N, C-alpha and C positions, 0 to 999 in steps of 0.2 A: 687132858681134857682141852678141847678147843673153844676158844671163845671168840666171838666176831665183834670188833670195832669199827670197817670198810672205808674205802676210799671212793667218794662220789665225785668224780669228778666235775661230772654234769652239773652236780650241785654247786660248785663253785662257778663255772662259766653262768649260770642260771642267775647267782647272788650277782655276779658283775652287772650283768645284762638289767636286773633289778634295781640296780644303784643309778643306771642311765637314766632309768623311767620313772623312779620314786617321786613323789610330790609334796613329802611329809617335811615339814616344817622345821626349824631350830627350837620352837617353843614346845614342840609335842616332846620333843627329848625329855622334859622335865616330867613328862608323864610317863616314861617309861616305855615310849616307841621309839623303833630305831627309826636314826636319822639315814638318808641317802643323798646323794647328788641330785639336784632338778634338772639340771642343762650340763653343758661340756664346759662351762665356767661355772666356779662353787666357789663360796668366800666363807672362811671358819675362823670361827673367833672364841676366845676367851680360855685358850689352852694355855698351859705351862710346856714351852719347848726348849727340849734338850737338843741342839743340833747334830750332836754326833762328834765334830769336829774339836775339841775340846773349848772353843768359843763360847761367852757367858751365856746360861739358860733367859731365854725370853721369856718374861713373865707376861701374863693377860695378851697373849701373841694374836695377830691376825696373818691369816695369810690367804691366797688365791690359787687352787689348782684350774687349769685348762688344759684339756685335753691328755689330763692324767701325769700333768708335772707342775711343779711348783713355777707359779710365773711372778709373784710378790711373798716376801715374809718380812714382817715387822712387828714393832709393839702396836698396842690400841693406840690406833688415830694416824697410825703411820701407812696404812693399807686402806685404801676405799673400794667396797665391793661394786663392781663394775653393774652397770644398770642390766637388768634381766637375770643376772647371777643367782644360782641358788645359794641359801645359805644353811651354814651347821654350826649348831652352839656345841662347842666342845668345853665349856666351862667347869673347871673342877679335874678335868683330864690333864695327864702329864704324856708328851708326845716325845717318843723317841723314835730314830730310823729303825727300818727292821736291820736283824743281826745276821752275821755272815760267822763260819765256823771252818778253820785253817785246816781243821786234822778230824776226820770221822771214816766211819764204817759201815756203810748204810749197808743192808743187804745181810748181814753174816751171822744177826743173831735171832734167835727162835725163842723168848723167855730164855729159861737157862740154858739154852742148846746154843753154841757158837761153832762156825766154820763154815767153809766151802759149801757143805752140804744143804744147808741153808740159803744158800746164797742164789737168786734168779730173778726176773723181772719184776714179778708181785711183792717180792720182798725189799727189792729196791724202793721201788714206787710207794709202798707202805710206809718205809722210814723217812723217807722224803715229804709225805702227808704230815708225817709224826713232827717233823722237825716244825714245818709249816705251822702248825696247829699252835706251837709255841714262839712262833715268831722269828723262827730260825729260818732266811728265806735265801739263804745261799751257804751249800758245804762244800770244801774242798775234800775230796776222799783222801786215804792214807796210805795209797800203796797197794790197797786189797780188793782190788777191783779184778774178777776172775773173766778173762777173757775179752771182749771188747763190749759186752752188755753195756756198761755204762757209758760209753760213747755214744750208743745209740740211744739210750734216753736222753742225755745231753742234748742229742742233736733233733730228738724231737721236741724237746722242750724250747727251743729255739725257733721251732716251726708252728709251736701254740699245740703241739698235739697231748703234750703231758704236760700236769701241772706238779703241785708241790714245789719244797726247798729248789731253789734253781742248783744244778748238778754240775760241778767241775770234778775234773778227774785225772790223776796222776797215773793211770794206769795199775801194773804192776810195779810193787815198789823192786828197789834193789839192795840184794843182802849179799855176804860173805857167803862161799860154798863153803857149807856145814854149819851156818849159822843162820841168825834171822828168828822173828817169833814163832814161838810154839802156835800151833792151830790153825794155821793158815794153809798147810798142806804144800801145794804146788805152784801156788798162786805167787809167791815174789819170785825174782829173776836172780839166779844165783850168778855170781862171778867171781873170779879168781885172778884175774890179771886187769891190767888199765885197758887190754886190748876188748877184753870182754866188757867191760864198763863203758867203752866210748860204744860199741855195738849196741848194747842193751837201750844207751840214750838215744842213739840213732833211729833204734825201731820203735821207740815209745815215741819220738817226733812223728814220726813219720804216720802212727795213727792220729798226732793232732791233741795228743793229750795236754793237759793247761797246767802243767806242773810235773817236775820229777822227785820222787821221793827217795830217800836213803834211810835204811837202819843200820846204825853205827852201834847202836845200843846194844850190848853182848849178854844181857841178862844179866848184870853182875858178874862177869868174867866166866860164865857158864858155857859160852858157844862161841865160834870165829866170829871175828867183827871184820870188817872191811880195813884194808891198811891205806895208810896215806897216800901212796902213789896210784891207790885205785879209785880211791873216791876223789883225789884230785883230779882224776883223768874224767871222771863222771861229772864232775862241777865244770869243768873246762868244755866238755863237749856241749851240756846243758846251755852255757851262756852262748856258745857260738851259734846255736840254735834257737838264740833267743828265749828259751825256756827258764823260768826262776825252780830254783831247786832246793828243798827244804831236807830235814834230816832228824832222826831221832837219836838221842844222846843220852847218856849216862854219866859220863866220867869227863870231869871239867877238863884235863889234858885233852880229850878229844876235843873237846868244844874249842878251845882254842887253838887248836890246830886246823880245826875245819873253818873257821873263820879268817884265819890266814889265805887258806885255799880258796875263799872265796863264796863260802856259802851264803844264802838268802835268808836263812832263818831256821830256829828249831822248832820242833812240833811236840817237845816233851822239856820235862825239866831234868836240868842237872842234879843228881840225888846222891852223889861219891862223898860230896863233900864241899865246903862252903866256896862261893865263888869269890873271886878276889876282884881288886880294883882292875888287875891288867884287862880280863877277859873283859868287865863293864866298859872298860875304855874302849876297847875293840871294836865292841858289838856297836857302840854309838857311831863309834868314827864312820864304821863302813855299813851303818844303817841295817844291823842284822837285827831281826824282829824273835821275840821269844813269844810262844803259845804255849804254856806251863803244861796243860792238859793235867790239873791237880787230881782233879775228881776220877780220873782211869788209875791215880798211882794208888788214892785212897781208895778206890773199890778193891783193891788185891787184900786188904786186911779189916775193911770197917764191917763186914756182915759177921766177923766174929762175936760182936756186942751189936745187937738191933739198933740200928740209926734213928735218931730222933725224926728224921722227916720220911721213914719209911711208911707209904699208905696214908699218906697225906694227902688233901683233895686233889691238890695242883699234877700230882702223880698219878692218882685213881681217874682221872677225865681221861686219861688215854691205857694207863697199864692196869688190869684189873687186881681188885684186891685179892684174889688169889695168887696173883705174883709174889704181893709184897708180904702174904702169909708164908708162902715158899721160903723166901728169903729170911724171916723171921724165925722160921722152925728151927727147932733145937738141933735138929739133926745137920742142916745147913750151918749151923753158927757153929756147931762142934767141927765140921769139915773147915773151916777157916781156922779155928783155934787150934788145931792139930797141926798146923802147918809151922814146922822149924823155923821159918823164916820170919813168923809172925813181927818180932821185935824188931828186926833189921828193918820190914817194911816201913813199919811205923815210923821208924828213924828217918829214913829216906825220903816221906814226905813231910816230917817236919824241916827237914833241909830244902827240901822243894819249895814250901811255903815262905821261909826266910831267905832264900836265894831270889824267889820273885821279889819281895820287897826290894832286897839292895839292887837289883837290877832296873824294876823300876824307880825307884829313886834316884838312882844315877844315869837316868836319861835313856835306858833302851826302851826300844820301841816296843811294845807288849800290846799282843792281838788274841782274841778268843780263839783257842783250839782246844778240843777235849779228848779225842780218840773215842766218844760216844759211839757205841754200837761194837766196843769191844766185849769180852767178857764183863758181865754184873753191870753193864752201863748200858744206860737208856734213852736212845735219840730224842732230842726234844728238851727231855725235861733235864737232862745231867748238863745241859746248856745254861739254864738257870740257876742250877746248882753250881755251876763254875764259877758264875759270876759273882755269885755268893762268898764262895771259897778265896777269891781274888781279893774280895773286900777284907775277910778276916784275915789274909796274909799281910794287910796293911796298905793295899792301893787305894785310892780315893773312889767313890762311886760315880764321879764324871770322869775319871779316868778309863774305869772299867767300861763305861758306854762307849767310850770313844776304843776302845780295845774290841769291842763288840762289833763296832758299825764301821766308822770312816777306815780303820786303820786296814783290816782284813778285807774289805771292798777294793780299797787303794793296790794292796798286794795280787788280787786276782784279775785288775785291770778292767775294773767294774766301775765305768766314770758316773753311771745314771744313779748311784746307790752309794750309800753311808753317810751322807748329810741331808738335812733336812735346809736345803737352800734352793735359790732360784737356778732353775735349769734341771735339776732331779728329778725323776720319777717320783711321784708322791707315795711311796709304800712306807706306811709308818705303823706303829702302835700307840694307841690310847690307853694309857693304863689309869685306872682308879685313883692310885697312889703312887707317889714319886718313889722311885728307887735312890734319888739324893736323900732323901728322908732317911730310909733305911733300905737296905739293899734286898734284904727279905721280900719285899713290897714285889720285886721283880717276878716274883711266883704269879702274882695275879696280873695276867697279860693283859686284861681287858679286850678289845677290838683292835681288830686287823683291817688296816685300809689297805688296799693294793690300787695302784693308779688313782689314788682320792675316792674311792668306793668301798665301805667297809663289806669285809667278805663274812659269809656265816661260817666261823669256824670249825663248828660241830661237823659239819659237812664232811671236813677232810678225814677225819676218823671213823666214820660209823663203817661198820662191819670188815675193819682192817682184822685179820686172824693173828691170834698168838697163842703160842701151845704152854700150859701151865702143869706143872706135875700133879 
């Protein structure tokens, strides 16, 4: 059965245009009317602001947006509204910068179906719209881009021709010959020697990818994995070409060797055993980040029992109830229950949670990365679930917000986003409830503002197609 939920790009543009033309006042918001900027300079007041860089919350904040950027940010009384400026009352709202995800697989999933057969322009853009709906306005693909399509969409976005979450691409990921993740067909680049690895990185660099992705994870001993001289060559070549390089990893020993070789970050959790102080110290010293992708590890077993979140309102806003019903069906549950590795997968997830806390407590830089779009994970919605899981692992909510905003934006070289501060683009979320009080409040995204103008989020997801059994 095919259900329509569609991306009206024109709707987003129209709402942005309306934002510049609306004359609704701050007082009208209390009567349920949507507020919009009334001029190129707008004064906002009353909100609780979480800056995103770990600095203290600004209570009862005031700020000015001029021509789409923050020009002043401060406490009540510290910022004076310019003469003739528009005014927007955000009393009762909690503001965060928009979110960024360093591990995503847009375009590969269609309901329960996963793989290259689903990949195409329409499916990639649909997922970018789903990410944007949930406030994730930038994603780095995880080496799962088929051909040059992702580069084309990225470049069209920079030209203002395509909306949705800002796309960053790592092109085709690099795997050991005879290894790599299941389900991706010929998308990954298979290499056997250091020379092969350098050639692969060079070809990707010529296509102007935004980063390089390696798969070191050998699926818990089931397949070939890159040898140290091969991934060492890939890391060296990437850095020579001023490209950052990340890896999926499973084993602690591999993680240690990758840090020594100069990897810039891990986009999966170490799950074979507890991490030790040696790795934590090395990652902190070399500023290697961890994007744990907890929800992807969890998705390998969690449908054996109906998850408590399945079918909740936040999910149904984008993903139809029929999809939740399929995942909760006894046939689907039994398929997961029959997996002989079910117990091991549960233990690996528990290890990942424990390791995240140790690494965060030890000062390792943590970033949001989910691998959403992989089997049984859902773009946009799973980023919110990931942040909740990070708190459940033991991270502080303020640190999770930082991990989802300033840390990934900085890694991507996006100096215009990541923090609510003077000089940054005024892209932010205005939530009705604070995630600092309870991280599950993150599920109510509230309002999305781009360049200081509120966007009609629902227009992003109208008539997007998804297949449900």
